[in-house]
Each structure stands twice: as C-alpha cells, then as structure tokens.
C-alpha positions as CSV (number, residue, x, y, z in Angstrom):
1,X,58.4,-20.7,20.3
2,X,58.1,-21.2,16.5
3,X,55.1,-23.5,14.9
4,X,55.2,-24.8,11.4
5,X,52.7,-24.3,8.8
6,X,52.3,-26.9,5.8
7,X,54.1,-24.2,3.6
8,X,57.0,-24.4,6.4
9,X,56.8,-20.6,7.4
10,X,57.4,-19.6,11.2
11,X,54.4,-18.8,12.8
12,X,54.6,-17.1,16.3
13,X,52.9,-18.7,18.9
14,X,51.2,-17.0,22.0
15,X,50.9,-18.9,25.4
16,X,49.1,-15.8,27.2
17,X,45.4,-16.1,28.4
18,X,43.5,-13.7,26.5
19,X,40.2,-13.5,28.9
20,X,38.0,-10.6,29.5
21,X,39.8,-7.5,30.8
22,X,38.5,-6.6,34.2
23,X,38.6,-2.7,35.0
24,X,38.3,-2.6,38.6
25,X,38.6,-5.6,40.6
26,X,36.5,-3.8,43.6
27,X,33.5,-3.3,41.4
28,X,33.5,-7.1,40.1
29,X,31.1,-9.4,41.7
30,X,32.2,-12.7,42.8
31,X,31.4,-15.4,41.4
32,X,28.0,-17.1,42.7
33,X,28.4,-20.4,43.9
34,X,26.1,-22.9,45.5
35,X,27.3,-24.6,48.8
36,X,26.2,-26.7,51.8
37,X,25.2,-24.6,55.1
38,X,26.5,-25.8,58.4
39,X,23.2,-27.8,59.4
40,X,23.6,-29.6,55.8
41,X,27.2,-30.3,56.0
42,X,26.8,-31.5,59.9
43,X,24.1,-33.9,58.6
44,X,26.5,-35.4,55.7
45,X,29.4,-35.7,58.1
46,X,27.5,-37.3,60.7
47,X,27.0,-40.1,58.4
48,X,30.4,-39.8,56.7
49,X,32.1,-40.3,60.1
50,X,30.1,-43.3,61.3
51,X,30.9,-45.3,57.7
52,X,34.5,-44.3,58.4
53,X,34.1,-45.7,61.6
54,X,32.7,-48.7,60.3
55,X,35.4,-49.0,57.4
56,X,32.9,-48.7,54.8
57,X,34.3,-45.2,53.4
58,X,37.9,-43.7,53.0
59,X,37.8,-40.3,51.6
60,X,35.4,-37.5,50.1
61,X,35.7,-34.6,48.2
62,X,33.5,-31.4,48.0
63,X,32.5,-29.2,44.6
64,X,31.1,-25.8,45.1
65,X,29.7,-25.2,41.6
66,X,27.3,-22.3,40.1
67,X,24.6,-24.3,40.0
68,X,25.2,-27.2,42.6
69,X,27.2,-28.3,45.5
70,X,28.5,-31.9,45.5
71,X,30.0,-34.1,48.2
72,X,31.6,-37.4,46.8
73,X,32.2,-40.2,49.0
74,X,34.8,-42.7,48.2
75,X,36.1,-46.4,49.3
76,X,39.4,-46.0,47.8
77,X,41.5,-42.9,46.8
78,X,41.7,-42.3,43.0
79,X,38.5,-44.0,41.9
80,X,35.1,-43.1,40.9
81,X,32.9,-42.2,43.9
82,X,30.6,-44.8,45.9
83,X,27.7,-42.1,46.3
84,X,27.5,-38.5,45.1
85,X,25.0,-36.3,47.8
86,X,24.1,-33.4,45.7
87,X,22.5,-29.9,46.3
88,X,20.6,-28.5,43.0
89,X,18.6,-25.4,44.4
90,X,17.0,-24.7,41.1
91,X,15.0,-28.1,41.6
92,X,13.8,-26.6,45.0
93,X,10.0,-26.4,43.7
94,X,10.1,-29.4,42.0
95,X,11.5,-33.1,42.8
96,X,13.6,-31.4,45.6
97,X,17.0,-30.0,45.8
98,X,18.6,-32.9,47.5
99,X,19.8,-36.1,45.6
100,X,21.7,-39.3,46.4
101,X,23.4,-41.0,43.6
102,X,25.1,-44.3,43.4
103,X,28.5,-45.2,41.4
104,X,26.6,-46.2,38.3
105,X,24.9,-42.5,38.0
106,X,21.4,-44.0,39.3
107,X,19.5,-41.5,41.5
108,X,18.8,-43.5,44.6
109,X,16.7,-41.0,46.5
110,X,15.7,-37.4,45.7
111,X,13.7,-35.0,48.1
112,X,13.0,-31.7,49.8
113,X,14.4,-32.6,53.1
114,X,18.4,-33.6,53.5
115,X,17.8,-36.1,56.5
116,X,15.2,-38.1,54.6
117,X,17.3,-38.2,51.7
118,X,20.5,-39.4,53.3
119,X,18.5,-42.2,54.9
120,X,19.1,-44.2,51.7
121,X,22.8,-44.1,52.8
122,X,22.2,-45.6,56.3
123,X,18.3,-46.8,56.5
124,X,18.6,-48.2,60.2
125,X,19.2,-44.8,61.6
126,X,15.9,-42.6,62.5
127,X,15.7,-38.8,61.4
128,X,16.2,-36.6,63.8
129,X,15.0,-33.2,63.2
C-alpha cells in the first residue's frame, strides 16, 4: 500500500503492530484485573433476575478492568445503561469500594457493603446477610 506526501513521493505504509516483544510467554505475568467474586455476583444477579422478571431490565454487560469491575444494566439493546454497579478496590478504605450510578452519571449510592448499596435499586427488599 502506498501513501502520498505533499511532494507526491510514494511512501510505504506499514500495517503491522509494533508492540513490546515478549521474551518468554511463560515468564510474563498475566494482566491484573478486578472482578466480582461469586457472592457479589450472586447478589447482583438476584436483583437483575427479579427486575428482568418484572420487565424493567432486559440486558446486561460485565467489564473487568485493571482498576475496577463494572456490571451495566440495560432496558433495551444498544443504548446507554440504566444503572452501573461498580467495584473499585482502591476506594475500599475511603468511601467504599461499591457504587451504583444512574444513566446521567450521578452516583446514587456508595458504600463498603454491596448488599446495602444494591438496596437503592430495589428498596422494598430487606438485606440478607
């Protein structure tokens, strides 16, 4: 593939990714990610299943990043999420590592215990330890 410069000279273009070379795949560490554990995911999916059954929610997405884990809830496919449930471990000793954010980006609830934070999504339910 040839590109053109302002002087109309042919310049070869490269489409090869030039990342850092890996000397030995076995010695390289896997990337560190943050994820929900089984208990946390069970709490989230319990509310999600109830809301799907009521016809309020329709879809979800999970993202596991280096610094946070995100569970996004959708009413319809291909739109912005209604709610985002986020786990950010570096905030564990501050405001709390769990938060629920609405579609406009406003944090509805933040705290140290996921069950209490999730009550903002389903307030009539009692927290079960």
